FIMAR-547821 format. One record per residue (C-alpha): residue number from 1; x, y, z; residue in three letters. Coordinates in Angstrom, 1 decimal, padded with zeros to 4 digits, m for minus. Layout:
<rs>
R num   east  north     up residuo
R NUM      X      Y      Z     ALA
...
</rs>
This chain:
<rs>
R num   east  north     up residuo
R   1  090.7 m067.5  100.6     MET
R   2  089.8 m071.1  099.7     ARG
R   3  092.6 m071.2  097.1     LYS
R   4  095.1 m069.9  099.7     LYS
R   5  093.9 m072.5  102.2     LYS
R   6  094.3 m075.3  099.6     ASN
R   7  097.8 m074.0  098.7     SER
R   8  098.9 m074.0  102.3     ALA
R   9  097.6 m077.6  102.9     ILE
R  10  099.2 m079.0  099.7     ILE
R  11  102.5 m077.3  100.5     ALA
R  12  102.4 m078.4  104.1     GLY
R  13  101.6 m082.0  103.3     ILE
R  14  104.2 m082.1  100.6     SER
R  15  106.9 m080.8  102.9     LEU
R  16  105.8 m083.2  105.6     LEU
R  17  106.2 m086.2  103.2     VAL
R  18  109.6 m084.9  102.2     MET
R  19  110.6 m084.5  105.8     ALA
R  20  109.9 m088.2  106.3     ILE
R  21  111.2 m089.7  103.0     VAL
R  22  114.5 m087.7  102.7     ALA
R  23  115.9 m088.8  106.1     PRO
R  24  115.0 m092.4  105.4     ILE
R  25  116.9 m092.2  102.1     VAL
R  26  119.9 m090.2  103.5     ASN
R  27  120.4 m091.9  106.8     PHE
R  28  119.0 m095.5  106.3     VAL
R  29  119.4 m096.4  102.7     LEU
R  30  122.5 m094.5  101.6     LEU
R  31  124.8 m095.9  104.4     PRO
R  32  124.0 m099.4  103.1     LYS
R  33  125.6 m098.5  099.7     LEU
R  34  128.2 m095.7  100.0     TYR
R  35  131.3 m096.1  102.1     PHE
R  36  133.4 m093.0  102.1     ALA
R  37  137.0 m093.7  101.4     GLY
R  38  136.3 m097.3  100.4     ASP
R  39  135.6 m097.7  096.7     ALA
R  40  135.7 m101.5  096.8     SER
R  41  133.1 m101.8  099.6     ALA
R  42  130.8 m099.3  097.8     THR
R  43  131.0 m101.2  094.5     ILE
R  44  130.4 m104.5  096.2     ASN
R  45  127.4 m103.0  098.0     ALA
R  46  125.9 m101.7  094.8     ILE
R  47  126.6 m105.0  093.0     THR
R  48  124.9 m107.1  095.7     ASN
R  49  122.1 m104.7  096.6     ASN
R  50  121.0 m102.9  093.4     SER
R  51  117.4 m102.8  094.8     GLN
R  52  118.6 m100.4  097.5     TRP
R  53  120.1 m098.1  094.9     LEU
R  54  116.9 m098.1  093.0     TRP
R  55  115.1 m097.3  096.3     ALA
R  56  117.4 m094.4  096.9     VAL
R  57  116.8 m093.1  093.3     ILE
R  58  113.0 m093.5  093.6     LEU
R  59  113.0 m091.9  097.0     GLY
R  60  114.9 m088.8  095.8     PHE
R  61  112.7 m088.6  092.7     LEU
R  62  109.7 m088.4  094.9     LEU
R  63  111.4 m085.6  096.9     VAL
R  64  112.2 m083.8  093.6     ILE
R  65  108.6 m084.0  092.4     ILE
R  66  107.3 m082.7  095.8     LEU
R  67  109.9 m079.9  095.6     ASP
R  68  108.4 m078.7  092.4     ILE
R  69  104.9 m078.9  093.7     ILE
R  70  105.9 m076.9  096.8     VAL
R  71  107.5 m074.3  094.6     ALA
R  72  104.3 m073.8  092.6     LEU
R  73  101.8 m073.8  095.5     VAL
R  74  104.0 m071.5  097.7     LEU
R  75  104.1 m069.1  094.8     ARG
R  76  100.3 m069.1  094.7     GLU
R  77  100.2 m068.7  098.5     TYR
R  78  102.6 m065.8  098.7     LEU
R  79  101.9 m064.0  095.4     LYS
R  80  099.8 m061.3  097.1     ASP
R  81  102.7 m060.4  099.4     VAL
R  82  105.1 m059.7  096.6     ASP
R  83  104.4 m061.2  093.2     ARG
R  84  107.9 m060.7  091.7     SER
R  85  109.7 m062.1  094.7     LEU
R  86  107.3 m065.1  095.0     SER
R  87  108.0 m065.8  091.3     ASN
R  88  111.8 m065.6  091.9     VAL
R  89  111.5 m067.8  095.0     SER
R  90  109.5 m070.5  093.1     ALA
R  91  112.0 m070.4  090.2     LEU
R  92  114.9 m071.0  092.6     LEU
R  93  113.2 m074.0  094.1     ARG
R  94  112.5 m075.5  090.7     VAL
R  95  116.1 m074.8  089.6     LEU
R  96  117.2 m076.6  092.7     TYR
R  97  114.9 m079.6  092.0     ALA
R  98  116.3 m079.8  088.4     LEU
R  99  119.9 m079.6  089.7     SER
R 100  119.0 m082.4  092.2     PHE
R 101  117.6 m084.4  089.3     LEU
R 102  120.9 m084.0  087.4     GLY
R 103  122.8 m085.2  090.4     ALA
R 104  120.9 m088.5  090.3     LEU
R 105  122.0 m089.4  086.7     ILE
R 106  125.3 m090.9  087.8     PRO
R 107  123.5 m093.1  090.4     LEU
R 108  121.1 m094.3  087.7     VAL
R 109  124.1 m095.2  085.5     MET
R 110  125.8 m097.0  088.4     ALA
R 111  122.9 m099.4  088.6     ASN
R 112  123.8 m100.6  085.1     TYR
R 113  127.6 m100.4  085.7     ASP
R 114  128.4 m100.9  089.4     PRO
R 115  132.1 m100.3  088.7     SER
R 116  131.3 m096.6  088.5     THR
R 117  129.4 m096.6  091.8     GLY
R 118  132.0 m095.0  094.0     TYR
R 119  132.6 m092.2  091.5     THR
R 120  128.8 m091.8  091.0     ALA
R 121  128.3 m091.2  094.7     PHE
R 122  131.1 m088.6  094.8     ILE
R 123  129.6 m086.8  091.8     THR
R 124  126.1 m087.0  093.2     PHE
R 125  127.3 m085.5  096.6     ASP
R 126  129.2 m082.7  094.9     PHE
R 127  126.4 m081.7  092.5     VAL
R 128  123.8 m081.9  095.3     TRP
R 129  125.9 m079.7  097.6     ASN
R 130  126.2 m077.1  094.9     LEU
R 131  122.4 m077.3  094.3     ALA
R 132  121.9 m076.7  098.0     LEU
R 133  123.2 m073.2  097.5     VAL
R 134  120.3 m072.5  095.2     ILE
R 135  118.0 m074.1  097.9     PHE
R 136  119.5 m071.8  100.5     GLY
R 137  118.9 m068.7  098.4     ILE
R 138  115.3 m070.0  097.9     HIS
R 139  114.8 m070.2  101.6     LEU
R 140  116.3 m066.8  102.1     PHE
R 141  113.8 m065.2  099.6     THR
R 142  111.0 m067.2  101.2     LEU
R 143  112.0 m065.8  104.5     GLY
R 144  111.8 m062.3  103.2     ILE
R 145  108.3 m063.0  101.8     LEU
R 146  107.1 m064.1  105.3     PHE
R 147  108.9 m061.1  106.9     LEU
R 148  106.9 m058.8  104.6     LYS
R 149  103.6 m060.7  105.0     ALA
R 150  102.5 m059.5  108.5     ASN
R 151  103.7 m059.3  112.1     ARG
R 152  102.7 m062.8  112.9     VAL
R 153  104.9 m064.4  110.2     THR
R 154  108.0 m062.3  110.9     ARG
R 155  109.5 m064.9  113.3     PHE
R 156  109.0 m067.6  110.7     LEU
R 157  110.6 m065.4  108.1     GLY
R 158  113.7 m064.9  110.3     LEU
R 159  113.9 m068.7  110.9     LEU
R 160  113.7 m069.4  107.1     LEU
R 161  116.4 m066.8  106.4     ILE
R 162  118.7 m068.4  109.0     VAL
R 163  117.9 m071.8  107.5     ALA
R 164  118.9 m070.6  104.0     GLY
R 165  122.1 m069.1  105.3     ILE
R 166  122.9 m072.5  107.0     GLY
R 167  122.7 m074.4  103.7     TYR
R 168  124.9 m071.8  101.9     ILE
R 169  127.5 m071.7  104.6     VAL
R 170  127.6 m075.6  104.7     ASP
R 171  128.4 m075.7  100.9     THR
R 172  131.0 m073.0  101.1     VAL
R 173  132.8 m074.8  103.9     LEU
R 174  132.7 m078.1  102.0     ILE
R 175  134.2 m076.4  098.9     LEU
R 176  136.9 m074.9  101.1     LEU
R 177  137.5 m078.3  102.7     TYR
R 178  136.7 m076.9  106.2     VAL
R 179  135.3 m079.5  108.5     ASN
R 180  133.4 m078.2  111.6     LEU
R 181  132.5 m081.7  112.6     GLY
R 182  128.8 m081.0  112.0     PHE
R 183  126.6 m079.3  109.5     GLU
R 184  125.0 m075.9  110.3     LEU
R 185  121.9 m076.9  108.4     SER
R 186  121.3 m079.7  110.8     MET
R 187  120.6 m077.0  113.4     VAL
R 188  119.1 m074.2  111.3     THR
R 189  116.6 m076.5  109.5     PHE
R 190  114.2 m075.7  112.4     ILE
R 191  112.9 m073.0  110.2     GLY
R 192  111.7 m075.6  107.7     GLU
R 193  109.9 m077.4  110.5     VAL
R 194  108.2 m074.3  111.6     PHE
R 195  107.1 m073.7  108.0     LEU
R 196  105.4 m077.1  107.9     ILE
R 197  103.6 m076.4  111.2     VAL
R 198  102.6 m072.9  110.0     TRP
R 199  101.2 m074.2  106.7     LEU
R 200  099.2 m077.1  108.2     LEU
R 201  097.9 m075.6  111.3     PHE
R 202  098.0 m071.8  111.2     ILE
R 203  098.6 m070.4  107.7     GLY
R 204  095.6 m072.2  106.2     ARG
R 205  093.4 m070.3  108.6     LYS
R 206  095.0 m066.8  108.3     ARG
R 207  095.0 m064.3  105.4     GLU
R 208  098.4 m063.0  104.5     LEU
R 209  098.5 m059.3  104.1     ASN
R 210  100.9 m057.5  101.9     ALA
</rs>
């Protein structure tokens, strides 16, 4: 029970830190550097503010490391529910993190050659969106695990499944050049918020039953 409690706390804290860092990088730092449709402005921003690009890279690296930690501790937390599915779910999150890491490579190169900056951001965005499909499938499998755990966790499981579908649909729409004017995942992410609350305040006190 103590090991489960520690897994829940570590996963909850890691997810909470990610929930703070990722929006700062995405909505505060990135807009200072990337100007969609304006390659010249993007290149000038990177040339004159390379420290912000490093901040973006380091922020995302922190998120990637935490993603891998979350994958491993959630596997431990949920292995008694369904060992095989918890292994698959963890593997999917690790694969997502590694894909995310690959997406960062063009941004690292842009710091040494700002002239590639605009292309680097486009490549990063494309690869990351593809990686979010893997993340969406991970959330879907995670939702199934919580559905199977016990009655109390079924609502959380459903929310996580919906969150996973949101990421997948968003990427498919992007690939089809369909613009809804908003991202579904900006609504369905509520499942991830509930997961943090569960792990930090409820899950660490309850035993998951298969």
